[in-house]
N, C-alpha and C positions, 0 to 999 in steps of 0.2 A: 331703433325702431323708427318705421314711420306710421303715425297714424292719422287714418283717414276717419273725417265724424260725418256721417249721412242725417240732420234732422231738416226736415221739412223739404222748406227752399234752401238751404243754406249748409255747406260742405265745407269743410273745414280740415287743411293738413298741415302736419306740423313734425318736425324730429329728421331723425338722418336715417338711412337702413345700415348703416355698417356693415355692407355685406364684402366692402372692399375697398382699402383706401381709397382717400380722394382724390376725383380725378378719373380715378378708376370703377367708381362701383355702380354697377349695369342694371343695378334697382333703382337706386336716386335719378339715375340717367333717364332712366326708363319713365319713372313717373313725371319728372319735369317735364318731358318730350310729351306727353299723353296729355298733362295739366296745361301747360302753355299751349299746343293744340287746341284746346277743347276751347279756352278763354277768347284764343285773337278767333275762331271761327264763329263765335256768339255774338262779337265785338263786329266782325266784318258783317255778318245779319243785321244787327240792331245792335247799336250804342250805348244803345237803352235797357237791351234785354238785360243784361245781368248786373252785379258790382261786385268787383274784387277788389283786393289788396295781397298786396305779394310785400310782407312785412320779411323783417330776419328769423328767418327756420319759419315760417308760417304763410302761409297761404291761404283766405277764405272768399267765397263763393257765395253770391248771393244770388238766387232768380228772382228778378224784378216781374217778370213778364213773363205770362203761361203760354208762350208759341210752340206748335207743335214740331218744330225742326229745332227750338233751342232746346227743349225738353229733350228730346232724343239724342240732340248731343251732350249733354249732362248724362243720361242714362248710356250712351256706349261709352263715355269717359270714367263713372264707376265701373260696366261692366270688364272692361281694359285691364282697372286698378283692380279687380277682385278677381282677375286673371292670373297677377302678379301675387295676389297673396293665397294663391294655391302655391305659386309656384317655386314664391319666398316667405313660409308664415313667420318666419324668424326674423323679418324683417320691412312687413309691411303688415297690419294691420287695421282692416274697414271693420268699423263698427256706426249699428244703424239705432237709431233715436228717435 
């Protein structure tokens, strides 16, 4: 299961969806696409707006600047991940702390 922890200005994602075999897992592909697109958009707008780490099986994002557009992008990312959670509750879980 993919776990997404949202806490203040930090988001951490880890795990694997295990919806299907590697290379065919639409849940993992969706999460990756949503998250990487959001990170790239934030960095394109302001390279100092966020800090992120792409570790082995874990991504960490920290919002460094409270800019409206950055907050909207991050909120949109979380909203899209919540949509996946509703459709695939056995494969992705979002925790707010």
